[in-house]
C-alpha positions, 0 to 999 in steps of 0.5 A: 420776592423779597417783599414776600419773604419779609411778609413770611418772616414776619408771619412766622412770628405769629406762628408761635401762637400757643393755647388760649386758655380759660379758667385757672390753667397754669402757665399755658392757661386756665382751669387747672382746678376743674371740678370733675365732669360727670357728663356722659355721652352714650356710645351706641352702635357697632364698635370700631377696632378699639373699645375706647379712645382716650382724647385729651384737650385744653378747656380753652377757646382755641380748643373749641373744636374739641369742646363743642365736639364733645359737648354736642356728641358729634365725635362720639356719634362718629365713633359709634359703640367705641367709647370716647373718654376725655381728659383735660390738661393745663399745658402742652407738656403734661399732655405730651407726657400723657401721650408718651405714657399711653394715658391718652391716644389722641390730643388737641395741642398747640404747635410748640409742644407738638414740635417739642414732643416730636423732637424729644421722642426723636420722631418715634411717638406722635404724628400730627394728623390734622388742624383745628384752629388758627389765630386768636393771639393779640398784643394788648397794651396800656393805652396811657403808656403805649400808643404805637408799636415803637412805644414798646421799647423800654416797657414790660410786656407779658407772655404766658410762659418761657419758650411757649409759642407766644413767647417765641413769637414775641421774641421773634417780632422784637428781633424783626424790629432790630431790638435785642432781648435775652431769650432766657432772662427776658431782659433787654430793649423790651422786658419780656415778663413771663406771666401765667394767663390766669395772673395776667389781669391782676398783673395788668391792674397792678401796673406790673406789666404794661401790656401782653402778647397773649392768646384768647381769652386772656387778651380780651380779659385785659381789654376788659381791664382797659387795655387796647389791642395794638396788634393781632398776630394774624396780621403778620401772616399770609392770608392771616392764618397760622396754626394755633391748635393741631390734632396729634395721635400716638403712632402706635394707636394710629397703626393699630386703630386707623378706623378710630382715628378716621372717626375722630377726624371725621367728628372734628371736621363735622364739628368745625363745619357746625361751629362755622355755620352756627357761631352763636350756638357754638359759643353757648356750647363752648361755655356749657362745656367750660362750665362743666370742666372748670365750674365757671363759664366765660362772661358773654362780653369776653367770649364775644370779643375773643371769638372773631379772631379765631378761625376753625379750620381742618388744615393744620397749616403745616408751613406755619408750624415749620416757620414757628420751629424756625423762630424757636431756633433763631431765638436760641430756644431749640436746636434745628429740628428734623420735622420730616415725618411729623405729619400724617395727613392721609387719614384727614385727606381721606375724610375730607375727600369723602366730605367733598372738601379739598385735601390739605398739604403737609409742606413736605413734612409728611410721613413717606 
């Protein structure tokens, strides 16, 4: 039992995997100056209970379910005559603000902003209704300076943003090794350098950082600059799974339009099935959507290097979200939250059952 607990504790460090960003995203990723996307997918057939549903996601690899579901029209097909309107975001806080303001109804988002949004609204605005992706976070280092994990002591290692999911994961991993770092300043036995994903490659080239605990595709971009993968966060988790992308919905929209929510979830489930069955086509689809959104697709070698580390799953992996919250508390970045009720997986389980797939669990954090 102690060994299991140790494994889980180490796994928790990985839970904090935040959005993997592409293009030119600020703090959480790339693509913040994306050109307007003129692509249209027709809404055809009978409308559901809403005329439209407004969906938010990031232009990055961990949001590939949304990118492909949008690009291939899979989500729109499930919505029939109800129009799918899409907005993209640079970072989790801005997407939570849009949800709170009623500008979007449903969103793909990482675990930390979902938890923070829940806490700040005192559990009154959002619910997590599904999962989308697991994994895709790596520790990459300068092989001339760092050859083993012990060599990180005294080095400058980047994370994307103060208190984001990778930052919490790395702080927790450091603590697991018995090293000390001040969570606010990043100073200590390891220098934690908060560095935007878009800036990380230049920072690595200049020697401003010796490595990075980063999501994809940034990690693979650094490998292209000569860095070496020293650790994948998935190795720290039981079954090598931890949540990186959730699906959230406003509680008001869920109450008023459960049929629309089910349709979006059915589109997500069917998109994940298509991605897993057609990885080559899926990568092309992701890049086509990224090109439309950011004006620039990923290089083939970057997406090919990054893709195998990401799993596309419908299960929100609720136990790992609970773990991620615990690590944020331990790091002093979050007061202990009451997460009971953050999940409502009834619509997803209804969809999964209809698809002949096993239901998923909420780790005791579901709505009553």
